[in-house]
N, C-alpha and C positions, 0 to 999 in steps of 0.2 A: 527219504525224507531228509528234507534241507531248510536253512532259516531262507524267507525271503529278500530279496536284493534289496537297495534302496531304493530303483528305478520301480520297482514292484509297489514295495510300500507308498512309494508317491500316486500310483494309480489306485491303490486300494483304498489309499485314504480321499481321495477326487471320488471314485466311487460310493464311499460310505456318505460323502459330504452329499453329492447328488440325490441318494436315496433320502437323506435325511432333508433335503429343499424341500423336495416333492413333496413328503409328507407334512411338512408344514403346510405348505400351499394348499395343499387339498383341503387341508381343515378350513384354510382361509376360506377356499371357496364355498365350502358349506357354509360356514358363519354369514358371509357373503348372500346365499341363496336364501336362508333363514330369514335376514334381513329385509332382503326385499319382498319375503312373504309376508312379514310383517306390516311392512309399508301399505302393501297393496289390504291387508286386513283395516288397518288407520283409515284407508281412502274410501273404503266400505261404509264403512262407520258413519265418517265425516258425511259422505255425499247421503245416506238415510238419512241423518239429521238435518241436513241442509233440505231435503225434498219436505219433510216434516214441518219443517220451520216456515218454509215457505208456502207452503199448500196454508199452514196453521193463518200466518200473515195476510194470505189472500181473502180467506175466509171470515177474520177479524175485519177486516177493511169494509168486504160486500155487505156483512151484518150490519156495520156501523152507518152504511149508505142505505139501508134497507130499511133500518132502524129509524131514520130521520126523515125517509121518503114516506112515511106513514104518518107523521103528524103527528109528536108527541106534546104532552103536557108539560107544565113545569116541573110536577111532581115526577113524572117517567125523566126528563131532563136531566134531575137534581140526582138523582137514581143514576144515571147514566155516566154522569160525569164524576160524580160524589167518590171519596177515596172506597177503594174496593169494588168500584161498578166498573161496570162493561168499559166504560170510556178510559178510565184508568189503567186496566188492565192492557187495554188496545195500545195504548201510548206506550207503555214498559215494555210490552212485548215487540211493537214494532223495533223502537229504539235497540233492543236486545238483539232482533232480526238483522236488523243493518249489521252491529260489531259486530254477529257470527258471519254473516255475507262475506264481509271485508277478510276474515281472518281465515274462511274458506278457501277464499278466489289464492290468497295470499301460500295457502295449503296445497293445494291441488294444482295451483297454474307453470306452466313451463316457461312463460315468459319470462327475460329476465327482469324486467321492470317489478314482476309479483315476487322473484326469487330478492329482489334487493328489499321488497318492503318485509318481505317475510324475516330477512335478518335484523332489518330495523327492529320489529316489532318482538323478536325470540317467537316467529312461529318456525317449526319444520318443516322446510319446502318438501313434498313429498317428492316429486318428480327428480330433483335435485340429488336427494338422498340417493335415490336409486339407480339414476345416472353413476354417480360414484362408485356403489355397490357393482353394477354393471362391468364397471370400467375395472376395478380391482378383479373380479374375476375373469375376464378376460383377460386382462396381463397376465394373472395365472395360470391361466390354461395355456398361453403361448408359451409362457417360462417352462412349464411342464415337458409340453412338447420339444422344445430344445432342450431341455435336459434329458430326456429320453433318446434324442437322438446323440446326446452326447456321450452320455450312457452306455449305449452299443460302441460306439468308437472308441469308447476306452476299456470295456469290456473284451473289447477282438486286442486291441494292442497288448492288455494285459495276458491275455490266453497265448497270444503270440510270442511275448517277453518269457512267459512262463515255461512255454512246450522248449525254447531254446536254450534256456536256464537249467531245467532239467536233466535235457540231453547233454549238456556240457557237464554238468554237476554227476549224472551216470557213468561218462565217459572217465573222468578224473578219480573215481572211484575203483573204476575197471581199470585204470591205469597202476594203480597205487599212489597217485596224488594227493588222495585224500580220504579219509577213513569214513565207511561206511556210519558209525558211531561218531561221527567228529559233531563235537558240542551238542550231543542229544539232549541235555537239558533245555537248551533254548528251544527243542521242538515241541516239547509239552505244551507249550503254550501258542503252538502256531495252527491254525486251522486253513487248510486248503482250500483253495477258491476253485469250485469246480461247477459246472451246469446245473446239477442239482443243488448247490448250496443255494444260487443265485435264484434258481424256482422257489426254493422252500421260503428265501426271505421276500421275496415276490409275493407270495399265497400268503405269509403273512403279513404284508404290508396290506393287501388286498382285504384279508380278515377285518382286520382294525377298524378299517374304513368302512366297511360295509359294516360291521358292527355297530358304529358311531352312527351311520345313515340309520339303520333299523330302531337305534333308540330314539332319534328324530321322527320317526314316523311313527313309533308307539304313544310318544310323546302331543305328537297331533293329531292324531286318533282320538286318544284320551280328552283331550281341549275341544275336539269337534265334536264328540257326545255330548260333554258337556253343555255346550254351546246349544246344541239341539235340544235338550232339556230346559236351558232358558228359552227357546225360541217360542217353544210350546206353551210356557209358563207366562212367556209374555200377550200370546196371543188369547188365552184364556182370561188373563187380568183385563184385556181390552173389551172383549166381552162381555164380561163382568159388568164391566164399567159404563158401559153401552146402555145394557139391562137395566141396571140401578138407575141412571137419568133417564130413561124412559117411562119407568116406573112412578119417579118423581114428577115427571109431567102430567102423567093419567092421573097419581094422585093429587097434583095441583088443580086439573082440570075439574073431575070430580068436584072438589075443596070450592071451586069456583060458580057451581051451580046452587051451593046455599045462600042464605040470605046474610049479608056483610053490609057495613057502613060500606059509601062507598068509595070512599080512601083506600080499605082494605081489599076491594076488589080488584081495583087500580093496580095496588100492590103483587096480589096475587097472578095476575094477566101478566106484569111485569116480569117474574121471574119465572113464567110459563114462557113467556117470550126467550127469555134470558138462555133458560134451561134447552129450548129447542136449538139456540146458536151451539149451548154447549156439547148439545148431541149430537149434532151435523160435526161438529169438529172433532167429536171424538171419532163419531162413524169413519170419516176420511183419514186421520191418524189411523184408525184399525186398520182400514184398506190398505194404507200406505205400506203398513206394518206388517199384514199380512203378506203384501206381495213381497217384501225383501228378507222375509222369514221362510217366506216357503221352499226355496231351494234348499233350505237348511232340514226341511222336513220329508221332501220327497226328492226322488232321483227320477221323475217320470219326465217324458220329453219336454211339457209345458215347463215345470221345473227346469230343465235346463236351459230350455230357450229365455226364462226371465233371468236367470242368472249369467246367459251370454250377452244378451244385452246390458245388461246393469254390472258388466264387469266384478259380479261377484264369483269368490275365492273359498275353498274349505266349503264347501257343499256338501250334501250326502252322495252324490255321485262321486266327487273328488275322495269322499273317505272310504268309499268302497274301491276306488282305483285305489288308494294305500295299502288298502288289504291285501289287493294283488299284488303290488309291491313289497310288501313285508313276505306274503309266502313265497318269493320269488326269492331274497334276499334269507328266508331260512333253508330257501333248497340250496341256494351258493354256499351258505355257511358250513351245511352240510357237505357239500362237495369239499370244500376247500380243507374240511378238516380231516375227512379220510386221504385226500392227497398228502396233506402235513405229514400225518402218521406215515402212509409210504412211505414217503422222500426220508420221513427220520429213521427208519429202520434202515434205509438201502444207507445212509449215513453211517450207521452204527456198525453194519456188517462191514463196511468200507476199512475203518480202523477201530480198533478199540483204545480209546480214547477217553477218559474220565472228562476230559473239558468238553465232551461233545452233549454234556446236560445242558448246555446252553442255549440249546435248541428247545 
């Protein structure tokens, strides 16, 4: 046993730094992947809302055109344009739709113009953020590959120097120039670097990395299960609302058969028309909602096709894929744990040193 030379210390220090740098960059890669996944989910939500807003706006405009084409009385016109009437609601909604569309384009457009607009109106431009994270992730991956090449070089250089110094040390001890127990206390804190030690630390780093990945996968699965329940609840509420409105229309239709004053019949017919318009909007919104929610409730070929065409992520099929990845990771963790246990036994057999409990 001997103390490492200054040259060996320099190489060991660099080897340790490279391992730490790679560990930090691997964590940054996982953060970038999570960020990209999050932006994809934001884009999906915004696109769903955009389509719903556009369909509703188109329906309101067409309903207004149809309303005036039928020839309305002064009372109907007053109800249409009055506060709380369809006209007032249509105007407010179209203003909202215009603002929303402007912000939506600023959020999802890849053009430089919209990126600048997004910055000025304080909107997150999703493609730009994805590009930034992709760039960081690519740079970290390239640097990790460079570090691994350098690590191999430093390890080769270290083992070469170590072998030469070990041989020289043994020769000096054999010739009597140096005692075998020379400065023995200094050796108690010295851990010899060999292939088993390197293998142990690489496996331990891999174990930490995939344990973190497993936690992220389990969190994603938990969130996807919760979102599936929300999707199902959303569809049920839309159906309930549609049935309620249709029931209201039927009730008003039945009421209109009774004898009322002319102005009351006119009001009833107006509300029948109004609720029919609302029923149409709810039906369209229900259809759009179902189309966007279906891939989260089913893994059928149709659901997968819809998800692919709409660019939906974290669907039920994706969740099943995550279950498989989690099972693979758990299998790998078990293998690593067994390998680490074996390597620890080998190290303990090589030397009976209390400092080895660092493993």
